[in-house]
N, C-alpha and C positions, 0 to 999 in steps of 0.2 A: 171829345176830343181824342181819339186811339193813340197810342202811342204805340211802336212796336216793343213785343216784351213776350217772355217763357211764360207760358199756359200748357199745363199738362206733359210738361218733358220738353216740348217744341216751342220754336224760335215762331213767332206769328206776326207778320209782316202786314201792314196797311192796305197791302194787295190781296192776300189771303183773307182779310175781314170782309173786303169788297166782293169778293168772289162768292163768301157765303151769305152774304146780303142779296147778292143778284141773285143766288140759288134760290132763295126764301119770296123774294117778291116775285120771282117768276115761277114757283109750283108753292101756292102758299097753302094746299091741301096735302103735301107729304106729311108723312108723320117723321117723328123725330127719329129713328131709326133708318128709314132709307134718306132722309137730310144726312144721319153719319158717316152713311157708305159713300153717297154720292160727292161728300167733302172728301174723304178718304182721296177717293180717286181722282179728286181736282187736284189734291195735295199732293197726290201720290205717298200717302200716307201709309206703309206697310211695316209688318214684322220681318225680320231677317229672311223667312223662309217664305215670304212672299204675299203673308195671309194681311187683310185690311185690317189696320189698326179700329174697327169702327167702336168697340168699347169706351178705348180712350179718347175716341173724338166726341164720342154723347159726352163724357165730362167735361171736354174741352165746349161743348156748347152749354152743358150747364152753369160751366164760369163764366162765359162772356153773358149771359144771361143776366145771372147774378150781378156782375158787374155795371149793366145796363146797355150792353154795346148791341146787345139784339135781343127778341121777342121771341120764346121757343112756341111753335105752336100748341095746342090742348094736346094733352097725353090722350092718346086713343084706346077706349074700353076692349078692344078686340088687337089680337095682333101682338107683336113685341113679346118681351123675353116675360115668361108666364112664372109666377110666384112659385115655389117649389113646393110639391106637395107635404112634404115634413115639415114647412114651416105654416103652411095653411089650414092642414089636416092631422097636428100632433098626436091625434089619439090612433091612425095610423102607424107611428112611427112608433110608439110606444109597443104596440103590438108586435111590430115587426122585431124591436131590439132585445124583446124578453125583461124579466120584470129587476133588470140588473143584481144577479145574486153578488155575494162579496165573493172575489178574488184577491188571495192572498197567497205567502209563502216563497220560495225560492224564485229565481227568474228562471234557472234549468230547467221546472217541473209544464213551464208553458211554452219553451222550443220545442220544434224551431216556430220562431215568429213569421205568419202570414204577412207579408206588407204588399197591400191593393192597390193602386194608383186606381182614383175610381172617376169612372168615365162617367159623361152627365146621363140624366133621367134612364137609371140604374136604381136597385135595390140599395147601393151598396152609396150612392150620390145619398139618396134619402136619411141613409141612419148619418154621414156624413155631417150632413144639414141639422138633423135633428139633433145630432150629437153637441153642434157646435151651441145650438141655439139655446138648449136647455142647459149646459155647464158650464161654458166657457163663458167668463164676466164682460170679454165686447161680443158676446152671440156672434151672429153670422149674416153677414149685410149683403154676400153675395162677393164673389171675384172676379173684378174688370179686368179685363187687358190680359197679359199672358199668364197661367198660373198653371200649380200641379198640387193637385189632393193625395193624401194617404190615408188609410183605412188599415190599423194594425189591427190584426189578430191574433190569439193566439192558437196549440197544437189541436185545439179543440172548437175552432172556429168561433171563440167569443171577441165581441168588438173589447181593444183595449186602449184604443189610443185614437187621434186623430194628428194630422198638422198638415197645415198648409203653408205654401211657398207663391210668391208671384214677384210683381217689378221693386224695385231697389225703391227705397225714399231719394227724393230729386236732392237733398241738399243737407248733408249732415255733418257739422262743423269738425267732430273728432274721427270721426271715419275719413274723411277727404284729406284731414291733415295725416292720418296715420296711411293711406295710398300714398300722398305725394301728391294729388295729379292737380293741374290746371283746369278751371273752369270748363276751359273748352274739349279738356281729355275727358272731363265727365260728363259732357253734352252729348258726345261720339259714342261712350263707352260703357256708360252707365247699365246699359241691356246685360255687359260681362255681370252682374252683379244681381242676386235672389234673393227676396227678403221671405223670412220664418214668420210671417204675420201671427201663424195658429199656433199653437200646439196643446193636446189636450191631451193628459191622460186620468179617465172617465175614473168618478169617485167613488167608486166601490172597487177601483183596482189597487191594492196597496203592496206592492212586489216591490222590495229594494231594487236600486241602480237599473230600474226597468227605462224609466227616462233617458237616461246617458245611454243606454245599451242601442234604445229606438234609435235616436241621434246619428250616432255611430252606423247604424243600417241605412238609414235612407242614404246623407251624408257618401257615404260608398258607392251609389247608385246615382245621386240626386243629378250629375254633371251629367250624365248620360242620357237619364232618361228627359231631361231638358233638349237636350239637341235631338236625340229624335222626336220628341213633338214640333220644337220649333227652329229645327236646323243650326241650331245656338248653342256653341259649351259656354255655360256660365264659370268663372274663374274663384267667385268668391260670397261666401254668403253671410248675411248679415239677421241679427233680431233685436229687439230693443225689449228689455224686462223693466215692468213699471217695479221699482225698486221698494217702494211701501208694501207690496203685494208678495213678493216671490225675492229671493236670494240670488236665484240664476247659479244653484251650485250643478244642478245637471250640466249647461252649457258647458259648466267648467270643469267637471268630469270627462266631457266630451270631447276635450281640447279647444272649447272655443276659447277667444283672447280677448279680454274687458278693454277697449279702451278708449274708454271717458265715459260721460251722461249726455243725454240731449238740453238742449236749452229750457225746456218747460213751457214750449209754443208748440202750437199745431202747423201742419203745412197750411191752412186756410188761414193763419193769423195774421193777415195783411198790414192792420195797424198796430202788430207788437203790444196786445193789450190782452191777450186772451192766455191764463194761466192753466196748464195741463201738468199732469202728475209727472215728475221725473223718470226716464227710463235710465238703464245702464243699458250700455254700446256692445254686442256683442259680433265678432267677425272669425271667419271660419276659413280657411284658405283650401279652396277644392282642387287648387295646383299649387306646384312651386312657385312658377315663377309668376304668380299673379300680378305683380307691382309689373314685371316688366309689356303682362297684357295692357294691365288700365293705363301706364302713361309713356309705353313707347310709341 
C-alpha cells in the first residue's frame, strides 16, 4: 500500500502515483526517458527557469521501482544518455590530456588561471570526466539534475583541477540546525543551496595554496553562473569532507565554515542499517543575508 511520501525532494501523493501507473499502462512501449519527460509535464515538475526536471524524475522512477510500487520498462539499447567517450574510451582521454608532467612551484607562476565552465559534448567535458574517473576516489557517475562543472587550467593551458557543483543534500541535521529553517522552509528553498560534490587537484600538480585559491576564485562567480544557467541565484554552498581521508584545510583557508559532521548514513539508508564514512560539513555564504533568504 502506497502512502504519500517525499521522494527525490518531491512530495508524491497517491494521485501522482496513480497518474504514473496509468501512463505506464496506456503506453507500455515508452522508454524510461520519455516516461520521465511526460511525468514531469503531468506533474508540472520544472526548474525555476521552466525546464523539465526529467533527470530528477528518472531517479524518482528508479526509487519507486526499487520499493516495488512500479515495474519499469526494460532499458533500451539505443537512444537515451550515451556513455561519455572519456569513460568508454579512456585511451582517447590519455592522448588528449597529455602525459601528466609534474607541475610545481609558486602559485604566481601559474597565473592567471583559466576557469572553463564545461559544456556537454566538448573536449573539455571529456577531459573533466576522464580526470575524475581516473583520479578522484569517488570517480564520476554523471551529474543528474542542475549542475555546474568547472575545469581549471594554468596560464600555459595545462589542466590543474576539476570542480562539480550540484543539488544540495535533502536533509542534513547540522546544516539545517545552523540555518534554523523549518521542514517546510527546507522543502521550498532547498534549491537555494548548491553542493560541491567533487573537487580534484590533479595528482601531478603540487602547488602550495592552489586549492584554496581555486575555491575562492570559483565562489566569486558561482552564484552568477548558476543564475545565468538556471534563472536562480543560490545563497549558500555546502560540501562534505570525508574526515578519514582529508583534513579540509583548503576549505577552511577559503573561509568555509565547519558546522558539524554527518551521522554516518547514506541517503538510501531507509532502514538505518547502512554505515558510511563520517564527513565534516562545511558551508560558505554566497550572500550576507542567506539566512533571511532561506528562512524568511
